[in-house]
C-alpha positions in Angstrom: -25.2 -73.3 102.6 -21.8 -74.0 102.5 -22.3 -76.9 104.9 -24.8 -78.1 103.0 -22.5 -78.0 99.8 -20.0 -80.0 101.9 -22.0 -82.4 103.3 -24.5 -83.4 99.9 -21.9 -83.6 97.2 -24.4 -84.9 94.9 -26.3 -81.8 95.0 -26.6 -79.9 92.1 -23.9 -77.0 93.2 -24.8 -74.1 90.8 -27.9 -72.4 92.7 -25.8 -73.0 96.0 -23.1 -70.9 94.6 -25.2 -68.7 93.5 -26.9 -68.1 96.8 -23.4 -67.9 98.4 -22.7 -64.9 95.8 -25.5 -63.0 96.5 -25.0 -63.2 100.5 -21.5 -61.8 99.7 -23.1 -59.4 98.0 -25.9 -58.2 100.5 -23.0 -58.2 103.4 -21.0 -56.1 100.9 -24.1 -53.7 100.7 -24.5 -53.7 104.3 -20.7 -52.5 104.7 -21.4 -49.9 102.2 -24.2 -48.5 104.1 -22.2 -48.7 107.3 -19.3 -47.0 105.6 -21.1 -44.3 103.4 -19.7 -40.9 104.1 -16.2 -42.2 105.0 -13.3 -41.8 102.4 -12.6 -44.8 100.6 -9.6 -46.5 101.7 -9.2 -49.6 99.2 -5.9 -50.8 97.6 -5.1 -50.0 94.2 -4.0 -52.0 91.4 -4.3 -52.9 87.9 -8.0 -54.2 87.4 -9.7 -55.6 84.1 -13.0 -54.0 83.9 -14.3 -56.7 81.7 -13.9 -59.5 84.4 -15.5 -57.4 87.1 -18.6 -56.7 84.5 -18.5 -60.7 84.0 -19.0 -61.2 87.7 -21.7 -58.6 88.2 -23.6 -60.3 85.3 -23.3 -63.6 86.5 -24.4 -62.6 89.7 -27.5 -61.1 88.0 -28.2 -63.9 85.2 -30.5 -66.0 87.3 -32.7 -63.4 88.3 -33.1 -62.2 84.8 -33.6 -65.9 83.9 -36.3 -65.9 86.4 -37.7 -62.6 85.3 -37.5 -63.1 81.7 -35.3 -60.0 81.5 -32.6 -60.1 78.4 -29.0 -59.4 80.0 -26.6 -58.7 76.8 -23.2 -58.1 77.5 -20.3 -59.4 75.3 -16.8 -58.9 76.5 -14.1 -56.5 74.6 -11.6 -58.8 72.6 -8.6 -56.9 74.6 -8.7 -56.3 78.3 -9.9 -52.9 79.5 -7.6 -52.0 82.4 -7.8 -49.4 85.0 -6.1 -48.8 88.3 -8.2 -49.2 91.3 -9.8 -50.8 94.5 -11.6 -54.0 92.3 -14.2 -54.1 95.2 -15.2 -50.5 94.9 -15.1 -51.0 91.1 -17.3 -54.4 91.3 -19.9 -52.4 93.7 -20.4 -49.8 91.3 -20.7 -52.0 88.3 -23.0 -54.1 90.3 -25.4 -51.5 91.8 -25.4 -49.8 88.5 -26.3 -53.0 86.5 -28.4 -54.4 89.1 -30.4 -51.3 89.3 -30.9 -51.4 85.2 -32.1 -55.1 85.6 -34.5 -54.2 88.0 -35.6 -51.1 86.0 -36.2 -53.1 82.8 -38.5 -55.7 84.8 -40.0 -58.6 83.0 -39.3 -59.2 78.9 -37.1 -55.8 79.4 -33.6 -55.4 78.1 -30.0 -54.1 79.7 -27.4 -54.2 77.5 -23.7 -53.6 79.2 -21.2 -52.1 76.8 -17.5 -51.8 78.0 -14.9 -49.8 75.9 -11.1 -48.4 76.2 -10.8 -44.6 75.8 -7.8 -42.2 75.1 -7.8 -41.7 78.8 -9.0 -44.9 80.5 -12.6 -46.9 80.2 -16.0 -46.2 79.7 -19.0 -48.6 80.4 -22.4 -47.9 79.2 -25.2 -49.8 81.0 -28.8 -49.2 79.1 -32.1 -50.5 79.9 -35.8 -50.5 78.5 -37.6 -49.4 81.7 -39.0 -46.2 82.3 -36.3 -44.1 83.8 -36.2 -42.5 86.8 -39.3 -40.4 88.1 -39.1 -37.0 87.3 -39.3 -35.7 91.1 -36.0 -37.4 92.0 -34.5 -37.1 88.8 -32.0 -34.5 89.9 -31.0 -36.2 93.0 -30.4 -39.7 91.6 -27.1 -40.2 93.2 -27.8 -38.7 97.0 -27.9 -41.1 99.7 -31.7 -42.3 100.1 -33.4 -40.9 97.3 -35.1 -44.0 95.2 -38.0 -44.3 93.0 -38.2 -48.0 93.9 -41.2 -48.9 96.4 -38.5 -51.2 98.5 -35.4 -49.2 97.6 -33.5 -47.7 100.5 -31.3 -45.3 98.0 -28.0 -46.6 98.5 -27.1 -48.1 95.1 -26.3 -45.2 93.0 -25.2 -42.8 96.2 -22.3 -45.7 96.5 -21.7 -46.1 92.6 -21.1 -42.1 92.6 -18.7 -42.4 95.5 -16.9 -45.0 93.9 -16.4 -43.9 90.7 -15.5 -39.8 92.5 -12.9 -42.1 94.3 -11.4 -43.2 91.2 -11.4 -39.7 89.9 -14.4 -40.8 87.2 -17.7 -40.0 86.8 -20.9 -41.4 86.7 -23.9 -39.9 84.9 -27.6 -40.6 83.2 -29.7 -40.0 80.7 -32.8 -41.0 78.7 -32.0 -41.8 75.1 -33.9 -43.1 72.1 -36.3 -44.6 74.8 -33.6 -46.2 77.1 -32.1 -45.3 80.4 -28.2 -44.8 80.0 -25.8 -44.7 82.9 -22.6 -43.9 81.6 -19.2 -44.5 83.9 -16.1 -43.0 83.0 -12.9 -43.8 84.7 -9.4 -42.8 84.1 -6.7 -45.7 83.1 -4.7 -44.6 86.8 
């Protein structure tokens, strides 16, 4: 894909850039699978969660447009910063928002909200999907537990591992006909 971009400067680069970002995401997911169970050891530095949510949303927007899924995200006016590993936090956000997009399906809706809290930050991701099947609801964050036909059950396990590694938490609930995942992260 990179070679094609270089050799064909007149080609529309945006679909190819999306493909490159998706390939990077696949590679990162494979690395997550290989690292699952190992303690995270990433570099900690100030991270603007708004920027990380923007990245996740931009990766998922083409999929949403294709499926007719509304993905609503309005960045907060002021930066919402935490200290953490930006790669792990990006995986955390990407996995949760990506799951919501898949769960909402065609003509569904996903809403992402980010807010500063007294101790750090809160991210709420809600979707209009049916929610997890009752038989897996209690083990939703366990590795290899999935309600998807083609899922492998690592996304939420990796998300929980990243939240835990940052001293935060992730939880879900059904509220007013929506599935809502709430991520809480401390400031530092």
